[in-house]
N, C-alpha and C positions, 0 to 999 in steps of 0.2 A: 652134719656136725659143724659147730662154729669154731672159729679160731681167734686166738688173741696173739697178735703179731707185736713183738717188741723190738723196735728199731733203736739201737744204741750206738753212739758214736760221738766224736768231738765236734765242737761247733764248726760248721761249714762243710761237713762230710756229705750233706744232702739228705738228712733224715726226713725232713718234711717233703722234699721233692720226690724221694723214692716212696714215701708214705702215700702221697697223692697218686702216683702211678699204680701202686699196689691197690689203693682204694678203687680206682677206675677199673682195674683188672678183676677185683674180687667182690666189690660192693661193700667191703668192710668200712665201718665208720672210722675216720681218722680223727684221733684225739691227740694232736701233737702237743709237745711240752709247752708251746707258747700260748695255748688256751688257758693254762694256769699262770704262766709267767707274765703275760702282757697286761692283764689288769693291775697287777702289783707294780710292774715296772712303770706303767703309766701313772699310777698314783704317786710313786716316788720320783717322777720326773726323769726317768732314766732314758737314755738315748742310744744305747748300744755301744757307746764309747766309754762313758763313765763306768767304773766298776759297780756291780750290785752290792750294796751294803749287806753285811751278814744278817742284820735284823729284818731284812725283806724276805728271806727264805721261809721263815715260819708261816707267813701269810700265803706264800705259794703252796706250801704243803697243805694248808687247810683247803685251798681250792682244788688241789690234785686229789685230796681225800674225797671230796664231793664228786669229782669225775669218776673215781673208782667205784663209789657207791652207785652212781647212775649206771655205770657199765654192768655192775652186778645185778641191778634191777632190771636191766634191758631184757627184751624177749630172747629166749635161748637161741633162736636162729640168727641173731645179729652177731656178726664178727667185729672185732675192734683192732685198730692199729694204734699203739702208743709209741711215742718217740721220747728219747731222753739222752742227755749226756750224763754219764756216770764217772765220776773221778775215782782214781785208785786210792781212795782214802777210807779210813775206818767208817763203817756205817753205810757206805754207799751201796753195798750189795743188798741192803735191806729193800731198796726200791725194786731190785730184780725179784727178791723173794716175795714181795707184796704182790707183784704182777703174776708171778707163777701161782700164788695162792688164789688170786682173783680168777685166773683161768680155771683152776681146779674147782672153785666154788660155782663157776658157770657151767662146768662140764665141758669146757672148751679146750681145744688142742693149743698148747703153749708153744710159740714159735719164736725163740730168741735169735735175733739177727744183729751181729756186730758189723757196723759199717766203718771202714778205714779209708784213709787218704793220706798221701804224703804231706808233710808240713808245708812245703812251698805251694802246693795247690790249695791247702786250707787257707794259707795266708792270702792267696789271690782271691779266693771265694768270699772271704769275710768282707772284702771291700766292695762287693757287688751292691749296687744301689737298692735292689729289691729287699735287702736285709733291713734297711732303715724302717720300713713300714711295720715289720713284725718285731721291732725293738730287739733285733738279734745282735749278738756280738759283732762289731764291725771294726775292731782295732787289731791289726796284725800283731803288734807288740803285746797287747793284752792277751791275745790268744797264745802266743809263745810262752809268756809268763805263766798262764794257766796251765798249759800242758806240761811245762818243765816242773812246776810246783806240784800239780795234782795228777797228771797223767790221765789215762783212761782205764777204767776197771777191766781187768783181763776177762775175756769171754769165758762163759761156762762151757763145759765139755760138749754140751748138746746144742751149741750155737752154730748157726751158719755164719761164715766170715766172707764179706764182700769188699772188694777194693773199688770204691765209687770213682776213683780217678780214671779207671779203665772201663767202666760200664756206663752205659746210658740208663737213665732212671727206668724206663720201660723194660729193659733187659734185666736190671736188678730185680725188678718186681716179678718178672717171669721166673727167675731163679729162686726167689723166695717162695712163690707159689709151688714150684716143683719140690722144693725142700719140704714144704708144709705137707704135701700130699705123699711124701715118701712113707713106706710102711713102718719105719722106726718112729716117725713123728706121730703118725695116726695111732700106733700102739701105746704111745705115751711114754 
C-alpha cells in the first residue's frame, strides 16, 4: 500500500531535509513545497529576503495543483512526500484537506507530520547558506514577523509531532516510518 506523507512546519524546521531522509528510507517521491514556489519566486526576482508579494501566491497555487494532479495520476504503488508551511490563518487548513483527499483518491495511507523547532533554532537555521539556492526564507526578522503574525496551523489529532531541534533527520524519518506502519494509521 502506498503512503502520502505530509510534512508541515515553519520555515527552517527541516521539512525538506527530513523529507529527503524519508525518501531515502522509503523510496517515496519527494515533492517539497519549493518545487511549486521556486519557479514563481525566480520569475518575481525574489531572493529569500524580500517578502513574497501576495499576488505571487496564485501562481504557486496553480503549480501546486498540477503537482497534485500528477501525484493522483501516478502508479498506485508510488508513495509521495509533500512538505509545506501552513499558517494559522483562515483557509490554510484547506491545504491539509486537499492532501487528505488526494491520499484517499489514490487509496494511500495519509500520514500527517507536524515538525516543530524552537524559534532561536529556526532563526539560526534560516541564515544557513544552502537556503539561498532554493530561494527559501533567509531573514530571521522576517521569520519572527511571519510566525508572530500568522503562527503555524495546529496539528490535526491524527498527526505525528516531532521536534527537529532534538532529532537528526534520519531518526525523524525512522520515527515517521514507524508511525506510518502503526496499526491505527494502516486502518485509516
